[in-house]
C-alpha positions in Angstrom: -84.8 86.2 129.7 -85.3 89.3 127.8 -82.2 91.6 128.1 -83.1 95.1 129.1 -83.2 97.7 126.9 -80.0 100.0 126.6 -79.8 103.4 128.4 -80.2 106.6 125.6 -76.6 107.8 124.5 -76.3 111.2 125.7 -73.9 111.4 122.7 -76.6 110.3 120.1 -77.5 113.3 117.6 -81.4 112.6 117.7 -81.3 113.7 122.1 -81.6 116.9 122.8 -78.9 119.4 123.2 -77.3 121.0 125.7 -78.9 124.2 123.8 -82.2 123.2 123.6 -82.2 121.9 127.0 -81.0 125.2 128.6 -83.5 126.6 131.2 -85.5 123.7 131.1 -85.7 120.5 133.4 -83.3 117.7 131.8 -85.9 115.2 130.3 -88.3 118.0 129.2 -87.2 119.2 125.5 -90.2 121.1 124.9 -92.2 122.1 121.9 -91.9 125.3 119.8 -94.6 126.9 121.3 -94.0 126.6 125.1 -93.2 129.3 127.1 -89.4 130.1 127.6 -87.4 128.7 130.7 -85.2 131.9 131.3 -85.7 135.3 130.6 -83.0 137.9 130.6 -85.1 140.2 133.0 -88.4 140.9 134.3 -89.4 143.4 131.7 -88.7 140.3 129.1 -90.9 138.0 130.8 -93.5 140.8 131.2 -93.4 141.8 127.3 -93.4 137.8 126.3 -96.9 137.4 128.5 -98.3 140.6 127.3 -97.7 139.1 123.5 -98.8 135.8 124.5 -102.0 136.9 126.5 -103.3 140.0 124.5 -106.9 139.8 126.1 -105.7 139.1 130.1 -106.7 142.2 131.7 -104.7 144.2 134.1 -100.9 144.5 134.3 -97.8 142.7 135.7 -98.4 142.6 139.4 -95.4 144.8 141.6 -95.4 141.8 144.0 -92.3 139.8 143.3 -91.9 135.9 143.3 -89.4 133.5 144.7 -88.0 132.8 148.0 -85.8 136.0 148.4 -89.2 138.7 149.0 -90.8 136.0 150.6 -88.0 135.6 153.6 -87.8 139.6 153.4 -91.4 140.1 154.1 -91.0 137.3 156.9 -88.2 139.3 158.3 -90.1 142.4 158.1 -92.7 141.2 159.9 -94.0 143.2 163.4 -97.1 141.3 165.5 -97.2 144.7 167.6 -97.9 147.1 164.6 -100.0 144.1 163.0 -102.3 143.5 165.7 -102.9 147.6 166.1 -103.5 148.6 162.7 -104.4 145.5 160.6 -107.6 146.7 159.8 -106.7 150.1 158.1 -105.6 150.2 154.3 -102.5 151.9 155.6 -101.6 149.2 158.3 -98.9 146.9 159.1 -100.0 143.7 157.1 -97.3 141.2 156.7 -97.6 140.6 152.9 -96.8 137.1 153.1 -100.4 135.7 151.8 -99.1 134.9 148.0 -96.2 133.2 149.4 -98.1 130.9 152.1 -100.6 130.1 149.4 -97.6 128.8 147.1 -95.6 127.2 149.6 -92.6 129.4 149.5 -93.2 130.4 153.3 -95.7 127.7 155.7 -97.9 128.5 158.5 -95.3 126.8 160.6 -92.6 129.1 160.1 -94.8 132.3 160.4 -96.0 130.8 163.7 -92.5 130.0 165.0 -91.3 133.5 164.5 -94.5 135.2 166.1 -93.7 133.3 169.1 -90.0 133.7 169.0 -90.5 137.3 168.4 -93.1 137.7 171.2 -91.8 135.4 173.9 -92.7 137.5 177.3 -94.3 139.8 175.4 -98.2 141.0 175.8 -99.9 138.2 175.1 -103.1 139.6 173.4 -100.9 141.3 171.0 -99.0 138.1 170.0 -102.5 136.0 169.9 -103.5 138.0 167.2 -101.4 137.1 164.1 -101.6 133.8 165.3 -105.5 133.5 165.3 -105.5 134.8 161.5 -102.9 131.6 161.0 -105.2 129.1 162.6 -108.5 130.6 160.7 -106.2 130.0 157.4 -105.3 126.3 159.0 -108.8 125.8 159.9 -109.9 126.7 156.4 -107.6 124.3 154.7 -109.0 121.7 156.9 -112.6 122.5 156.1 -111.6 122.3 152.0 -110.0 118.9 152.8 -113.6 117.5 154.2 -115.7 119.4 152.3 -113.8 119.7 149.0 -115.9 121.2 145.9 -119.1 121.8 148.4 -116.9 124.7 149.2 -118.8 125.9 146.0 -122.4 125.1 147.8 -123.6 127.5 150.9 -122.6 125.5 154.1 -125.6 127.3 155.8 -128.9 128.7 154.6 -128.6 132.5 154.1 -129.6 134.8 156.7 -130.6 137.9 154.9 -134.5 137.3 154.2 -134.1 136.8 150.5 -134.0 133.4 148.6 -131.3 132.0 146.4 -133.5 132.9 143.2 -133.1 136.8 144.0 -129.2 136.5 143.6 -127.9 136.8 139.7 -125.5 134.2 138.8 -122.9 136.5 137.0 -120.9 139.4 138.1 -121.7 143.0 136.1 -119.6 143.9 133.8 -119.3 147.7 135.3 -118.0 145.8 138.9 -115.5 143.9 137.1 -114.3 146.4 135.1 -114.1 149.0 138.0 -117.3 151.6 136.4 -119.6 151.7 138.7 -119.3 155.2 139.6 -118.0 154.7 143.5 -114.6 155.4 143.8 -114.0 152.5 146.3 -115.2 149.8 144.8 -113.8 150.8 141.3 -110.3 151.4 143.0 -110.7 147.8 144.8 -111.8 146.5 141.4 -109.1 148.0 139.6 -106.4 146.9 142.2 -107.6 143.5 142.2 -107.0 143.4 138.6 -103.5 145.3 138.2 -101.8 143.5 141.2 -103.5 140.3 142.1 -103.6 141.6 145.9 -106.7 143.2 148.0 -106.1 144.5 151.9 -108.3 141.9 153.4 -111.0 144.5 154.8 -111.2 145.6 151.0 -111.9 142.1 150.2 -115.0 142.5 152.6 -116.2 145.7 151.6 -115.7 144.7 147.9 -117.5 141.3 148.8 -120.8 143.0 150.8 -121.2 145.2 147.9 -121.3 142.5 145.3 -123.5 139.9 147.5 -125.8 143.0 149.7 -125.6 145.8 147.4 -126.0 144.9 143.8 -127.5 141.4 145.1 -125.2 139.0 143.5 -124.5 135.4 144.5 -121.3 134.8 146.4 -120.0 131.9 144.1 -120.1 134.8 141.2 -117.5 136.9 143.4 -115.5 133.9 144.7 -115.0 132.9 141.0 -114.2 136.7 140.1 -111.3 136.7 142.9 -109.9 133.4 142.1 -109.2 134.7 138.7 -107.2 137.3 139.9 -105.6 136.5 143.3 -102.2 135.6 144.1 -102.9 134.3 147.2 -106.4 132.9 146.2 -107.6 129.2 147.1 -110.9 128.0 147.6 -110.3 127.5 151.1 -109.8 131.1 152.0 -110.9 132.7 149.7 -114.8 130.8 149.2 -115.3 130.8 153.0 -114.7 134.2 153.4 -117.2 135.2 151.0 -119.6 132.5 152.3 -119.0 134.7 156.1 -119.9 137.8 153.9 -122.8 136.3 152.8 -124.2 134.7 155.5 -123.7 131.0 154.7 -120.9 130.6 156.7 -121.8 133.3 160.0 -124.7 133.7 162.0 -125.5 137.3 160.0 -124.6 139.0 157.1 -121.6 141.0 157.0 -122.1 145.1 156.3 -119.9 148.3 156.3 -121.0 152.2 156.1 -119.4 155.3 154.7 -118.1 156.0 158.2 -116.1 152.4 158.6 -114.6 153.0 155.1 -113.7 156.8 155.8 -111.9 155.4 159.2 -110.5 152.7 157.8 -110.0 153.6 154.4 -106.5 155.8 155.1 -108.8 158.7 153.2 -108.2 157.9 149.9 -111.6 157.1 148.5 -114.6 159.5 149.5 -112.8 163.1 148.8 -113.5 163.3 145.0 -116.4 160.4 144.4 -118.4 161.0 142.1 -121.1 159.6 144.2 -120.3 161.2 147.3 -123.7 163.0 147.4 -125.5 159.9 146.6 -123.5 157.2 148.3 -125.1 154.2 149.0 -123.0 153.4 151.8 -124.0 156.9 153.9 -126.7 155.5 156.3 -126.6 153.9 159.9 -126.3 150.3 159.9 -129.9 149.9 161.4 -131.1 151.8 157.9 -128.7 149.6 155.8 -130.3 146.7 157.2 -133.9 147.7 156.5 -132.7 148.8 153.0 -130.8 145.8 152.1 -132.2 142.7 153.8 -135.8 141.1 154.5 -134.6 140.1 157.9 -133.5 142.9 160.0 -130.1 141.2 160.7 -126.4 142.3 159.7 -122.9 141.8 161.0 -121.2 145.2 161.1 -117.7 146.2 160.3 
């Protein structure tokens, strides 16, 4: 019978020192090129990351990670204000999506809080936020079922254009926020700089990419996943497919009136393209201009 190997002596000279293990899990001595596990402050971390990834676009997101900011956002959640203003760029959105995405807060926690706060309150109001949570859960279940199939059209496009009519790559002017359209460029910069976009801005940006620039939704979905702190293939890809019409009855469209109504007045004033705005049209005119088939889901 072979005797078991002796346990390592924690005092032996070939074991990692306490200083070497500081800030990293025990048993993970690390290599010389590893990122330090502790920093004296946020600015030191930002400086280190900038030095290691000089080609990275954007800057340090103002969104803070961890349980404390997540629980603060959860505590500040107001289902009534959310239901009334969620479609506006300055509306009372929850800000919880990055924390839900990374498991800091669960859908069940948010659901229970909403139900608790809305107990005895107006039912349609309480249901709005719960519906959004249900959509996210549904998308996750579809991802579990379909796997990488989420990168393929789930249904034929309803735009009247063949797949070959759509470019496979995202144009550089969209990626870099230099289209000359104030709204689109602002959304692209916010995506790159903060890792987050209001859901309505995501829909507008996706519609512009797919329908006005005729780029495959997959290129846009990859772009979003490269930047979004809350990005996952379930919510991200299925939302792009909904806009593109490969997961919906009609393609999603918006016009300038819709942008001005919900955009908090941030983009149209002073836009260099204001006098020749590609979104300045009725939905009927946009449908005729953009699609071979006269249909489109309006904003």
